C-alpha positions in Angstrom: 27.1 8.9 -20.4 30.3 11.0 -20.5 31.0 14.2 -22.4 32.1 17.8 -21.4 29.2 18.7 -19.4 27.7 14.8 -18.5 29.9 12.1 -16.8 28.4 8.7 -15.0 25.5 6.6 -15.9 23.2 4.7 -13.4 24.7 1.0 -13.2 27.7 2.8 -11.8 28.7 5.3 -8.6 31.2 7.4 -9.3 34.2 8.3 -7.1 35.0 11.2 -5.7 38.2 12.0 -7.3 36.0 11.9 -10.7 33.7 14.0 -8.9 35.8 16.7 -7.7 37.3 17.0 -11.3 34.4 17.2 -13.1 33.6 20.3 -11.0 36.9 21.4 -11.2 36.7 21.7 -15.4 33.1 22.1 -15.4 33.4 25.9 -13.6 36.8 25.9 -15.3 35.3 26.7 -18.4 32.4 29.2 -16.8 32.9 32.7 -17.1 33.0 33.3 -13.1 36.0 35.5 -12.6 35.2 38.1 -10.5 31.8 37.3 -10.4 29.3 37.4 -6.9 28.0 33.5 -7.3 24.4 32.7 -5.5 24.1 28.6 -5.0 20.5 27.1 -4.7 20.7 24.2 -2.8 18.3 21.6 -1.4 17.3 21.4 2.0 17.8 17.8 4.0 15.0 16.0 2.8 17.0 15.4 -0.5 19.7 12.5 -0.7 22.9 14.6 -1.8 26.5 14.1 -1.0 26.7 17.8 -0.3 29.6 18.4 1.7 31.6 16.6 -1.6 30.1 19.2 -3.9 30.1 22.0 -2.2 33.7 21.2 -1.0 34.8 20.9 -4.7 32.7 24.3 -6.2 34.3 26.2 -3.2 37.6 25.2 -4.2 37.6 25.8 -7.0 36.1 29.0 -6.7 37.2 30.5 -3.4 40.5 32.5 -5.6 37.9 33.5 -8.5 34.7 34.6 -7.3 34.2 38.1 -6.0 31.8 36.1 -3.4 29.7 33.1 -2.8 26.3 32.6 -0.9 24.7 29.6 -0.2 20.6 29.5 -0.4 19.2 26.5 0.9 16.0 26.1 -0.9 13.5 24.9 1.3 10.5 25.4 -0.8 7.6 25.7 2.0 9.8 23.6 4.3 11.0 24.5 8.2 14.0 26.1 8.3 17.1 24.0 9.1 19.1 25.3 12.3 22.5 25.9 12.4 23.5 22.4 13.9 21.1 20.7 10.6 23.0 22.9 8.7 26.3 22.4 9.6 25.8 18.4 9.2 24.2 19.4 5.8 26.5 21.2 4.6 29.5 19.4 6.0 31.5 21.9 8.4 31.6 21.8 12.4 28.4 23.7 14.4 29.8 27.6 14.4 32.6 26.8 12.7 31.3 27.4 8.9 34.6 29.7 8.0 36.8 27.5 8.7 36.0 25.2 6.7 34.3 27.2 3.9 36.6 30.8 4.3 34.5 33.7 3.1 31.4 31.6 2.3 27.8 33.0 3.5 25.1 30.4 4.0 21.3 31.2 4.4 18.2 29.8 4.7 15.0 30.8 2.2 13.1 33.0 4.3 9.9 32.2 2.6 7.7 33.6 5.4 9.4 36.6 5.3 7.9 39.0 2.1 11.1 40.9 2.8 12.9 37.6 1.2 11.4 38.1 -2.3 12.1 40.6 -5.2 9.3 40.4 -8.3 10.5 39.3 -12.0 7.5 40.8 -13.3 4.3 38.2 -14.2 2.8 35.5 -16.7 -0.4 36.7 -18.0 -3.4 34.2 -18.0 -3.2 33.5 -21.9 0.2 31.9 -21.2 -0.7 29.8 -18.4 -3.5 29.0 -20.2 -0.9 28.0 -22.8 1.4 26.3 -20.7 -1.0 24.4 -18.9 -2.9 23.0 -21.7 -5.9 24.7 -20.7 -5.9 23.8 -17.5 -5.7 27.0 -16.0 -6.3 30.7 -16.8 -4.9 32.5 -13.6 -1.9 35.3 -14.4 0.7 34.9 -12.1 3.4 37.0 -10.0 6.8 35.6 -10.4 8.8 36.2 -7.2 12.0 34.9 -6.1 14.8 35.4 -3.4 16.4 38.5 -3.9 19.8 36.9 -3.4 19.6 35.2 -7.1 18.9 38.3 -8.9 21.8 40.4 -6.3 24.6 38.3 -7.3 26.1 38.0 -10.9 25.3 34.2 -11.3 22.7 31.8 -9.6 23.8 28.0 -9.9 21.6 25.4 -9.2 23.4 22.5 -7.5 21.1 19.5 -6.4 19.4 15.9 -7.3 16.9 14.8 -9.6 14.5 12.3 -8.9 11.1 11.6 -10.0 8.4 13.9 -8.7 4.9 13.6 -8.0 3.9 17.6 -9.4 6.5 17.9 -12.2 7.6 14.6 -13.0 11.2 14.5 -12.4 12.5 17.2 -10.0 15.7 19.6 -10.4 16.9 22.4 -12.6 14.7 25.2 -12.9 13.2 23.6 -9.7 15.5 24.7 -7.2 14.8 28.3 -8.0 10.6 27.8 -8.6 9.4 26.4 -6.3 12.4 26.2 -4.2 13.0 29.9 -3.9 10.1 31.2 -5.2 7.2 33.3 -3.9 4.0 31.0 -3.2 2.3 32.3 -6.3 4.3 30.3 -8.1 4.5 27.5 -5.7 0.4 27.5 -5.8 0.1 27.4 -9.1 2.2 25.1 -10.2 1.3 22.6 -7.3 -2.4 23.0 -8.1 -1.6 22.5 -11.8 -0.1 19.4 -10.8 -2.9 18.4 -8.9 -5.3 18.8 -11.5 -3.0 16.8 -14.0 -2.3 14.1 -10.8 0.0 13.2 -9.2 0.0 9.4 -11.2 -0.1 11.1 -14.5 2.8 13.1 -13.7 5.5 11.4 -11.6 8.3 10.0 -13.2 7.0 11.6 -16.6 10.2 12.0 -19.1 10.6 15.2 -20.6 8.6 18.9 -20.2 5.6 18.4 -18.3 3.1 21.5 -17.9 4.7 22.1 -14.8 8.4 21.6 -16.0 7.3 24.6 -18.8 5.9 26.9 -16.2 8.7 26.4 -13.9 10.9 27.2 -17.0 8.7 29.8 -18.1 9.0 31.4 -14.5 13.2 31.0 -14.7 13.0 32.6 -17.6 12.7 36.0 -15.8 15.9 35.8 -13.9 17.4 38.6 -15.3 21.5 37.3 -14.4 23.0 34.3 -15.7 21.5 30.6 -14.3 23.7 27.7 -14.2 23.0 23.6 -13.0 25.4 21.1 -11.8 22.4 18.7 -11.8 23.3 15.3 -10.0 21.6 11.8 -9.6 22.1 10.5 -6.2 22.2 7.2 -4.7 19.3 6.8 -3.2 19.5 7.3 1.0 23.3 7.0 0.2 26.2 8.9 0.1 27.0 7.6 -3.9 26.5 9.8 -6.8 25.5 7.9 -10.1 25.8 10.9 -12.7 26.3 14.6 -12.8 25.6 17.4 -15.4 26.6 20.6 -16.1 25.7 23.9 -17.5 22.0 25.5 -19.1 19.9 24.4 -16.3 17.0 23.0 -18.8 20.0 20.7 -20.9 21.8 19.9 -17.2 18.2 18.8 -15.9 17.1 17.0 -18.7 20.9 14.6 -18.6 20.5 13.9 -15.2 16.6 13.2 -15.6 17.4 10.4 -18.4 19.7 8.7 -15.9 17.2 8.9 -13.0 14.6 7.3 -14.7 16.7 4.2 -15.1 18.5 4.9 -11.4 15.5 5.7 -9.0 12.2 3.4 -10.8 12.0 0.0 -10.3 9.2 -2.4 -12.1 6.9 -4.7 -11.0 5.3 -7.9 -12.9 2.0 -7.4 -11.1 0.3 -4.9 -8.5 0.2 -5.6 -5.0 -2.7 -5.2 -2.2 -0.4 -4.0 0.3 2.2 -1.4 1.0 4.3 -0.5 3.7 6.2 2.5 3.0 9.4 2.7 5.9 9.9 6.2 6.1 13.7 7.6 6.9 13.9 10.1 9.8 14.9 12.9 7.4 10.8 13.2 6.9 9.8 14.6 9.8 6.3 15.1 9.3 3.6 13.8 6.9 3.6 16.8 4.7 7.0 15.3 3.8 7.0 11.4 4.2 3.9 11.8 2.1 6.5 10.8 -0.7 5.9 7.2 0.5 2.7 7.3 -0.6 3.8 8.7 -3.8 6.1 6.9 -5.4 4.4 3.5 -4.6 1.1 4.4 -5.0 1.5 3.3 -8.9 1.8 -0.9 -7.5 -1.1 -1.0 -5.7 -4.1 -3.0 -6.4 -7.4 -0.7 -6.7 -9.0 -1.2 -3.4 -5.4 -2.1 -2.0 -3.6 0.2 1.2 -0.5 2.1 1.7 0.7 2.2 5.0 2.9 5.2 6.1 5.4 3.5 8.8 7.1 6.1 10.3 7.0 5.9 14.2 8.9 8.9 14.3 6.4 11.5 13.0 4.7 13.6 15.1 2.8 16.0 13.5 0.7 16.3 10.4 2.8 19.1 9.0 5.2 21.6 10.7 4.5 24.7 8.5 1.1 24.2 7.1 -1.8 24.5 9.5 -4.5 24.8 6.8 -4.5 20.9 6.1 -5.2 20.2 9.8 -8.8 21.8 8.9 -9.1 21.0 5.1 -8.1 17.0 5.5 -7.1 14.6 2.7 -9.1 14.5 -0.2 -9.0 13.5 -4.1 -9.1 15.9 -7.0 -12.5 15.8 -7.6 -13.7 16.9 -4.2 -12.1 20.5 -4.0 -12.7 20.6 -8.3 -16.5 19.9 -7.7 -17.0 22.0 -4.4 -14.5 24.4 -5.7 -16.2 27.6 -4.3 -15.7 26.5 -1.0 -11.6 25.5 -1.1 -10.3 28.0 -3.9 -9.4 30.4 -0.8 -7.1 27.6 0.7 -3.7 28.5 -0.4 -3.3 25.9 -3.9 -0.2 24.1 -2.5 -2.2 23.2 0.7 -5.3 21.8 -2.0 -2.6 19.7 -4.1 -0.7 18.1 -1.2 -3.8 16.8 -0.3 -4.6 15.2 -3.2 -1.4 14.1 -3.8 -1.9 12.2 -0.9 -5.2 11.0 -1.0 -4.6 9.3 -4.6 -7.2 9.1 -7.2 -10.7 8.7 -6.2 -14.2 10.1 -7.4 -16.4 12.6 -5.7 -19.9 13.6 -6.4 -23.4 14.8 -4.4 -24.7 11.4 -4.2 -22.4 8.8 -3.4 -19.8 11.2 -1.9 -16.0 10.5 -1.8 -14.4 6.7 -2.9 -10.3 6.5 -3.1 -8.9 4.3 -5.1 -6.8 3.0 -2.4 -6.4 3.4 1.5 -3.9 5.1 3.4 -2.5 4.4 6.4 -0.7 6.1 9.0 1.2 4.4 11.4 3.1 7.2 13.1 3.1 8.9 16.2 0.8 11.0 15.3 -2.6 10.6 17.8 -5.5 8.5 16.2 -8.1 11.1 16.7 -5.9 13.9 15.0 -5.0 11.1 11.8 -8.8 10.3 12.1 -9.8 13.8 11.6 -7.9 14.5 8.6 -9.8 11.9 7.0 -6.9 9.0 6.7 -6.4 5.8 8.5 -4.6 5.1 11.7 -2.7 2.2 12.5 -0.8 2.1 15.9 3.0 1.6 15.0 3.6 -0.9 17.6 0.9 -3.4 16.3 3.1 -3.4 13.2 5.2 -6.7 12.6 7.8 -5.7 9.7 8.5 -9.1 9.1 5.5 -10.9 8.9 4.4 -8.5 6.4 7.2 -8.9 4.3 6.7 -12.5 4.8 3.3 -12.2 2.9 3.6 -12.6 -0.9 1.0 -10.0 -1.7 2.3 -7.3 0.7 5.6 -4.9 -0.5 7.8 -3.7 2.2 10.3 -0.5 1.5 12.5 0.0 3.4 14.1 4.0 3.5 11.1 5.1 1.0 10.2 8.2 -0.5 12.9 8.3 -3.7 12.8 5.4 -5.6 9.6 5.6 -8.0 7.4 1.7 -8.6 5.9 1.1 -11.7 4.3 -1.7 -13.3 5.8 -3.2 -16.4 
């Protein structure tokens, strides 16, 4: 695709000159002179050549914008240290001013109530309409105050298949990227009710995307998006789109659907997802399950191979108490679990996968989820998952098994059956 607002395709990679030119030309046509700008960017759990993008944006805005603040959209992930921010954004540690004069960089401090400002609410009737009747809960819409304290807020980030919303990116960087817990919990639980298997990689506007767009419509100032389709676990870019967030996102999602989805002719009995070090706990490394579950046969197994991971979750201790279960385990015992943050319940169901639960037969999972990590066996079993000593994993032997799929750098590319 190539026109005034889009460039690139799934089959090619853009060169840096084309990237810089596209950003320069896109921002040149935006009304940004004398405006303060908030850039909402991903954390390091997403592949994205941010130094290239941020360098081009800074060059385009340095003499035009009244001020530029970068907010790292953590959602509910751990804050990035100065060293991590420097590596992520492309400057020497403690050398932000030298590389990006006048730029301000902050984490989205979701743990601090002072981070947020309220934009109003979406009432229960509207939520019921947006969710197709799955939820009947009103929700307050809160967002990082930097978004509304600047004249213009610009999302800058990649689009990938996503287990909660279908395809990530666009307004998702506002909600849940820099939002309060209310929309995070509601949107994630809606995705869990629909199920990850049903929604991941779904084109178009899913019910969760509709809820997110409704929340984003309450942002009172101008919003734009630079959506990119990144080379998975690589430095390159397949495509870019710029403009109104829903339109820019939709154009990028169309490319991502080709660049980030692989198809198998038949299901496999076992998957080994080799997780990159950018996922440092199971909360984030679970993407190695979400993206591979669709190609595993009933009764099969997904092994998350991540010897570097030593925690189930750095930021959500509730998961240690709740453990991992299928959707119906919670739905059929709602009075027992409804007080737990719904985002935690959603994450639980996403990693456990499809299954059933009733009082007679208990819980039955469609597949087995096995952790080959640095987490002790007793902790793995206490959260209702299976344990495998990572030193006992022979990747070469597993790869030679015709009924096993070994996936290096898992977590971003979605696998599906034809």
